[in-house]
N, C-alpha and C positions, 0 to 999 in steps of 0.2 A: 492760339498762335499756329498750332500744327495744322489747323484747317484753313488757314488764310489762303494758301495757294491752290486749294482744291475746290473751293466753293466760288460761285460767281459773285460779282460785286453786289448784285441786287439782294443776295442772301447775306453776305458779309456786312453790308451797310457800314455802321460806325464801329463794328467789332464788339459791341456789347454782347456778352455771352447769351443772355436770355433772349435778346432780340434776334440773334442768329438762330437760336433754337426755334423760335416762333415762325420766322420766315422760312426756315428749312421744313417745318411741319406743313406749311402751306404749299411748298414745292412738292412735297410727297403726295399731298391730296391731289394736286394737279397732275402729278405723274400717273396716278391711278386713273384719272379721267382721260388722260391722253392715251394710256395703254388700252383702255376700253375702246376708244375710237379706232385704234390700230388692230383690234382683235386679239391683243395680248392678254393672256389669262393670269400670268404670274409675274410679279415684279420682285426682283431680288435686291437686297441691300443690307444696310446696317441700322441699328437703333441707337447706338451709343450706350453709355452706362454711367450714371452718376456715382456708382460705387466701385468701378474698376480700380480707382486709385487706392482702394482699401485691400487690394488682393494680397499684399504682403502681410496684412493683419497685425502690423505693429507701427505705431502705437495701436493697442487693441481697438477694434471696431466692434461695438456692441451689437447684439441681435437687433435692437431697435433701429440702429443706423442702417443695417442691411435691409431690414423690412421697409424702411422709408425709401430706400433705393428702388425696390421693386414696385412700391406704391407709386413713386414718381414716374417710373416707366409706364405703368398701366394708365395713369392719369393723362400722360402725354399721348399715348398710342390709341386709346379707345376712340377719340374723335377722328384720328387718322383712319382707323379701321372702319369706322362708320361710313366713310366715303368709299373705301375699297369695296365694302359690301354693297353699297348703293349702286355701284357701277359693275359689280360682278367680277372683280379682280382680287387675287390673293396676294399677300405679301410674304416673302420667304426671307427670313433672317439668316444670314450666314453665321453659324456657330463658330465664334472666332474670338480669340483673346482681345480684350478692350471692349467687347460687347456685353450686354446684359446676360446673354447666354454664351458661355465659352467652353463648357465641357458638359458631361452627362447630367450632373445634378443641377447645374444652373439652367440647363435647357428645360429640365423638368419643372423647376421653380418658375421659370419664365412663362411657361404654358399655364401654370396655376395662377400666376399673377394676372394674366390677361383673360382668365376665365375660359380657357380652351376654345377661344373663338375660332370658328372654322375658316376664317379668312387669314389666320396667322399660322405660319408653319416655318419650316427650315429649308435653307439652301445648304445641302450637305457637301462639305469639302473635307475629305479625309486628310489632306496635308496638315491640317491643324491638330489632328488627332495623334499623328505619329509622335511628334516631339513631346506631347503631353502624356504619352504612354497610355492612350485610351483605346478601347476596342471599337474600331469603326464598324465592324459587322454587327456587333451587339447593339450599337446605336441605331443602325438602320432597322433592325428587327424590332427593337423596343419602341421606336418612334415612327413606326410604319405609316400611320395615318397623317403624319406631319411632314413627311419628306416631299417637298413641293418642287425641288430643283436639285440637280447634282452637278458639282464642279469636279472635273477630272484634273486634279492638281496634285503634286507630289512633293514630299520632303524626305530628308534623310537625316539621321542623327550621327554625331561624332562625339559621344560622351566618353572621353578617355580619362576622366579623373581630373582634368584641368578645365575642360570646356563644359559649360553649364547650359541648362535648358532655357535660360532667360536671354541668351544671346550676347550678353556682356557689352552691349552697345557697339558691337563690331559689324562691319559691312557684310552684306550677304555673300560676297566672294571670299571672305577671310577664312582660311582653314582652321583658325582658332575658335570659330563659332561652334557651339554645341549642336546646332542643327541649322539647316538651310533648305530653301526650296530648290528642287531640281526638276528637270523636264520629266513629264509622265513616262514611266517605264524605267526610270533610273534611280528610284528611291525605295522606300520601305513600306509603301502602301500595299496591302494584300488585295490586289485588284480582282483576281478571279473569284475569291470568296465573296468580295463585295458585289460584283455583278450578279452572282448567283443569289445573294441576299436581296438585291433589288428586284430580281425576277420573282423571288418568293413572295415579296410584299405587293407585287403587281404594279410596280412603278413603270410608267410608260411615258414619262416626260423626257426632256432633253438631258443629254450627258454632254456638258459643255467643257471643252478644253480651255482651261485657264493656264496660260503658259508663263512661268516665272523661273528663270534659271540664270543666275549671274555668271555662271561658268561656261555657258554654251550660246552660240549665236542663234538667235530666234529663227532665222531663215533655215537653219538646220533642224533645230529642236521642234519648231512648230509643226512642220509636215510629218516629222517622225512621230510626234505625240498623237497627231490625228490618226495616223495609220495604226498606232498601238491601240487607241480607243476603238477604232472601227473593228479591229480584230476581236476585242473583248465583246463588242456588240453581237458577235456571232454566237455568243453563249446565250441561247434562248431556250425556254422550256419546251420539251417535246409535246407533241399533240397527244401522246399516249405514254404512260409510264412503261419503262422497259419490262417490268414484270407483269404487265396487264395481260400479255398473251397467255400466261399460265392460268388465267381465270376464264378464258374464252373456251367455249365448247366447239369442238371441231366441226 
């Protein structure tokens, strides 16, 4: 039901869940083929997760149930990735709640489930790390070979003892939310250490501004976010380390 308004009628069809999944998988394969014709090397998106509904862990979900979820993911995605590899395009999953990989350890398990295929990596979006209290810099460094794309998006927390990290089904602009998205430069993401980490791993792909802020007009926030990210882009590695001069002979 949640997907009805965001997928085209040809994918939705009669709304039968498995039919929607199968048609969506074919759309993904065609997306890879189309991307290749356009010269696009990386497609970003979501995988979904058959086990996200178990995240609260009660009633208890057995280890076998969780393992079946990762096996289901792999079974569905191996054929999709076959096409991606055939046309020379990579897929970047955004590590995001509701997906098969939503934090550090589930990202690790996802790569293991898919056999560390070179065509499968991550779209790194630190806004989802802030409210989960994850170390975004550590993620970049530890998953260096799998960072295929970067979203510059931001969030901030307001955990005052009443507001919780799950959002309480409150709208994005409600001050009672425990966290919300804000325009880049106005939240809690450690941007400078992140850009230094991206430099350290040799990331040379896009840094794409994804703008979501329910409390700011986008015509104000969008250009401001772009200017903020461009300034961060000036943090580039030097051609020579600052102490290299001391090892040179006069």
